[in-house]
ChimeraX commands (.cxc) that place a marker at each C-alpha (Angstrom):
marker #1 position -83.39,100.72,103.35 radius 0.5
marker #1 position -83.33,104.32,103.30 radius 0.5
marker #1 position -83.45,106.20,99.92 radius 0.5
marker #1 position -79.96,107.32,100.30 radius 0.5
marker #1 position -78.83,103.76,101.09 radius 0.5
marker #1 position -80.10,102.56,97.69 radius 0.5
marker #1 position -78.88,105.68,95.95 radius 0.5
marker #1 position -75.36,104.89,97.56 radius 0.5
marker #1 position -75.31,101.21,96.59 radius 0.5
marker #1 position -76.26,102.15,92.96 radius 0.5
marker #1 position -73.90,104.71,92.64 radius 0.5
marker #1 position -71.01,102.50,93.87 radius 0.5
marker #1 position -72.12,99.87,91.38 radius 0.5
marker #1 position -72.07,102.32,88.61 radius 0.5
marker #1 position -68.60,103.33,89.49 radius 0.5
marker #1 position -67.18,99.67,90.14 radius 0.5
marker #1 position -68.76,98.61,86.74 radius 0.5
marker #1 position -67.31,101.45,84.86 radius 0.5
marker #1 position -64.10,100.93,86.05 radius 0.5
marker #1 position -63.95,97.46,85.61 radius 0.5
marker #1 position -65.14,97.62,82.07 radius 0.5
marker #1 position -62.55,100.19,80.93 radius 0.5
marker #1 position -59.36,99.25,83.14 radius 0.5
marker #1 position -59.93,95.69,83.92 radius 0.5
marker #1 position -59.15,95.98,87.53 radius 0.5
marker #1 position -61.27,97.34,90.83 radius 0.5
marker #1 position -61.46,100.98,91.41 radius 0.5
marker #1 position -58.70,102.39,93.75 radius 0.5
marker #1 position -60.00,102.85,97.45 radius 0.5
marker #1 position -59.84,106.46,96.98 radius 0.5
marker #1 position -62.58,106.77,94.42 radius 0.5
marker #1 position -64.90,104.76,96.27 radius 0.5
marker #1 position -64.00,106.59,99.43 radius 0.5
marker #1 position -64.71,109.94,98.07 radius 0.5
marker #1 position -68.14,109.15,96.54 radius 0.5
marker #1 position -69.05,107.23,99.93 radius 0.5
marker #1 position -67.86,110.66,101.74 radius 0.5
marker #1 position -70.64,112.08,100.00 radius 0.5
marker #1 position -73.16,109.64,100.65 radius 0.5
marker #1 position -72.37,109.99,104.04 radius 0.5
marker #1 position -72.65,113.76,104.26 radius 0.5
marker #1 position -76.36,113.38,102.43 radius 0.5
marker #1 position -77.17,110.95,105.31 radius 0.5
marker #1 position -76.06,113.44,108.09 radius 0.5
marker #1 position -78.04,116.12,106.37 radius 0.5
marker #1 position -81.20,113.57,105.99 radius 0.5
marker #1 position -81.07,113.06,109.66 radius 0.5
marker #1 position -82.94,116.68,110.11 radius 0.5
marker #1 position -86.49,115.32,108.93 radius 0.5
marker #1 position -87.52,118.36,107.16 radius 0.5
marker #1 position -84.34,118.10,105.00 radius 0.5
marker #1 position -84.95,114.23,104.37 radius 0.5
marker #1 position -86.56,114.44,100.84 radius 0.5
marker #1 position -84.32,116.85,99.58 radius 0.5
marker #1 position -80.90,114.78,100.56 radius 0.5
marker #1 position -82.75,111.70,99.14 radius 0.5
marker #1 position -83.12,113.62,95.99 radius 0.5
marker #1 position -79.89,115.02,95.96 radius 0.5
marker #1 position -78.17,111.60,96.58 radius 0.5
marker #1 position -80.47,110.19,93.37 radius 0.5
marker #1 position -79.56,113.35,91.23 radius 0.5
marker #1 position -75.73,112.15,91.96 radius 0.5
marker #1 position -76.41,108.69,90.95 radius 0.5
marker #1 position -78.24,109.68,87.85 radius 0.5
marker #1 position -75.68,112.49,86.60 radius 0.5
marker #1 position -72.93,109.02,87.19 radius 0.5
marker #1 position -75.32,107.14,85.04 radius 0.5
marker #1 position -75.51,109.85,82.15 radius 0.5
marker #1 position -71.87,110.39,82.60 radius 0.5
marker #1 position -72.69,114.24,83.13 radius 0.5
marker #1 position -69.33,116.11,83.30 radius 0.5
marker #1 position -68.60,117.05,86.87 radius 0.5
marker #1 position -66.61,120.21,87.43 radius 0.5
marker #1 position -63.54,120.10,89.84 radius 0.5
marker #1 position -60.54,121.85,90.49 radius 0.5
marker #1 position -58.18,119.44,88.59 radius 0.5
marker #1 position -57.20,119.37,84.98 radius 0.5
marker #1 position -59.49,122.51,84.30 radius 0.5
marker #1 position -57.65,124.54,86.83 radius 0.5
marker #1 position -54.13,123.88,85.04 radius 0.5
marker #1 position -55.86,125.21,81.57 radius 0.5
marker #1 position -56.73,128.70,83.05 radius 0.5
marker #1 position -54.65,131.58,81.52 radius 0.5
marker #1 position -52.75,132.19,84.65 radius 0.5
marker #1 position -51.24,128.72,84.56 radius 0.5
marker #1 position -50.51,128.93,80.70 radius 0.5
marker #1 position -48.65,132.08,80.80 radius 0.5
marker #1 position -44.73,131.85,80.90 radius 0.5
marker #1 position -42.98,132.07,84.12 radius 0.5
marker #1 position -41.12,134.92,82.98 radius 0.5
marker #1 position -43.68,137.04,81.76 radius 0.5
marker #1 position -43.76,140.59,83.52 radius 0.5
marker #1 position -40.28,139.88,85.20 radius 0.5
marker #1 position -37.28,142.06,84.79 radius 0.5
marker #1 position -33.85,140.58,84.71 radius 0.5
marker #1 position -30.38,142.18,85.99 radius 0.5
marker #1 position -28.06,142.02,83.03 radius 0.5
marker link #1:1,2 radius 0.2
marker link #1:2,3 radius 0.2
marker link #1:3,4 radius 0.2
marker link #1:4,5 radius 0.2
marker link #1:5,6 radius 0.2
marker link #1:6,7 radius 0.2
marker link #1:7,8 radius 0.2
marker link #1:8,9 radius 0.2
marker link #1:9,10 radius 0.2
marker link #1:10,11 radius 0.2
marker link #1:11,12 radius 0.2
marker link #1:12,13 radius 0.2
marker link #1:13,14 radius 0.2
marker link #1:14,15 radius 0.2
marker link #1:15,16 radius 0.2
marker link #1:16,17 radius 0.2
marker link #1:17,18 radius 0.2
marker link #1:18,19 radius 0.2
marker link #1:19,20 radius 0.2
marker link #1:20,21 radius 0.2
marker link #1:21,22 radius 0.2
marker link #1:22,23 radius 0.2
marker link #1:23,24 radius 0.2
marker link #1:24,25 radius 0.2
marker link #1:25,26 radius 0.2
marker link #1:26,27 radius 0.2
marker link #1:27,28 radius 0.2
marker link #1:28,29 radius 0.2
marker link #1:29,30 radius 0.2
marker link #1:30,31 radius 0.2
marker link #1:31,32 radius 0.2
marker link #1:32,33 radius 0.2
marker link #1:33,34 radius 0.2
marker link #1:34,35 radius 0.2
marker link #1:35,36 radius 0.2
marker link #1:36,37 radius 0.2
marker link #1:37,38 radius 0.2
marker link #1:38,39 radius 0.2
marker link #1:39,40 radius 0.2
marker link #1:40,41 radius 0.2
marker link #1:41,42 radius 0.2
marker link #1:42,43 radius 0.2
marker link #1:43,44 radius 0.2
marker link #1:44,45 radius 0.2
marker link #1:45,46 radius 0.2
marker link #1:46,47 radius 0.2
marker link #1:47,48 radius 0.2
marker link #1:48,49 radius 0.2
marker link #1:49,50 radius 0.2
marker link #1:50,51 radius 0.2
marker link #1:51,52 radius 0.2
marker link #1:52,53 radius 0.2
marker link #1:53,54 radius 0.2
marker link #1:54,55 radius 0.2
marker link #1:55,56 radius 0.2
marker link #1:56,57 radius 0.2
marker link #1:57,58 radius 0.2
marker link #1:58,59 radius 0.2
marker link #1:59,60 radius 0.2
marker link #1:60,61 radius 0.2
marker link #1:61,62 radius 0.2
marker link #1:62,63 radius 0.2
marker link #1:63,64 radius 0.2
marker link #1:64,65 radius 0.2
marker link #1:65,66 radius 0.2
marker link #1:66,67 radius 0.2
marker link #1:67,68 radius 0.2
marker link #1:68,69 radius 0.2
marker link #1:69,70 radius 0.2
marker link #1:70,71 radius 0.2
marker link #1:71,72 radius 0.2
marker link #1:72,73 radius 0.2
marker link #1:73,74 radius 0.2
marker link #1:74,75 radius 0.2
marker link #1:75,76 radius 0.2
marker link #1:76,77 radius 0.2
marker link #1:77,78 radius 0.2
marker link #1:78,79 radius 0.2
marker link #1:79,80 radius 0.2
marker link #1:80,81 radius 0.2
marker link #1:81,82 radius 0.2
marker link #1:82,83 radius 0.2
marker link #1:83,84 radius 0.2
marker link #1:84,85 radius 0.2
marker link #1:85,86 radius 0.2
marker link #1:86,87 radius 0.2
marker link #1:87,88 radius 0.2
marker link #1:88,89 radius 0.2
marker link #1:89,90 radius 0.2
marker link #1:90,91 radius 0.2
marker link #1:91,92 radius 0.2
marker link #1:92,93 radius 0.2
marker link #1:93,94 radius 0.2
marker link #1:94,95 radius 0.2
marker link #1:95,96 radius 0.2
marker link #1:96,97 radius 0.2
view
């Protein structure tokens, strides 16, 4: 097995174990699909022989980050707390009386 395949299996195992231990049910298919998509992209990158070691290290780095529960920045809740999102909707508007 290649290093990316083993990293993918380890990453999926971490996701499943954490989800089952916290919520007592399997993870939603979208959670597994998104992580599998990342590892599939790493595998496509690894098809180019000079990039294979970098792609494998990237895959194992993501597994290590998941194992250590490193915060991963996304556009989800953090985007809702931006100053533009917390400003009142009527600020800066003029109203006709």
